[in-house]
N, C-alpha and C positions, 0 to 999 in steps of 0.2 A: 636430552631425554629421549629414550627409545620408546616407540609405540608398538603395540602388538600387531596392528594392521599396517602392512607395508604400503598400502595405497593412500595413507593419510598424508595429504599434501596441501599446499596453498592453492586455492581456487579463487578466481574473480567471479563474483556474482554481480551481474549487470541488470539494472532495471530498464526494460526496453521502452517504458513510457517517457522517462525524462533523461535517459542515457547516463545516469549516475551509477557508480559501481563501488564495491568495497571488496577487500580481500579477507578471506577467512579460510581456516583449515577444514578440510572435509575429505571424505572418501568417495565423493561423486565421480563418476566416469563420464567424460564428455570428449567429443572429437574437435570441438571448437577451441581456438587459441586466440589470445589477445596479447599485444605487445605493450608493456608499461615500463617506462624508464629503461629501455634497451634490454628488457628481459621478457620472455614469453611465459604466459601462465595459461592453464586451462580456463575456459570461459563457460559459465552457465548463465543463460538468459532467463530472467524472471519477469512475469507480468506485474506483480505487485511486490513492493518492498517497503521499508520504512520511509523511503523518499516519496512514494506516491500514494500510500494508503491514507485515507482521511483521518483515521484514528491517530496515527503517528504525526501527521503534518499539522493537525489542529484545524483542519478545514471542515469539520463536522458541522452540518447545518442543523440548527435547532428549530423544531417545529413550535409554533405558537399554540399553546394549549388553551382552548376556550371551552367553557362548560356547555352543557346541553341547552340551558336557558338562553345564553348569549347567542348560540348558533341559531336557535329558533327565532329569536328577536331579529337577528340580522337577515335571515331568510324571508321572514314574513312581515318585515317592517312596513312596507308600503300597502299590504293587504289588510291590515288591522286598523279599524277606525275606533279610537278611544274617545268616549264621550264624557 
């Protein structure tokens, strides 16, 4: 299959947080290169990818939702004397 853009090639996208990478076709221009299986590919370093972003990894922390009354009771529990 021929592409209109001649710069369309396989590029390695590398997550710099956990050093995982994946290959994808793109028109990005980069001066960095990486050797994978005895072949050199252009390298693009990323700070966040599907390997390190909490939404994709399932490491999202859930906040415990408490109501206004529960928060008040917890905060002033020792200051209120019920008779």
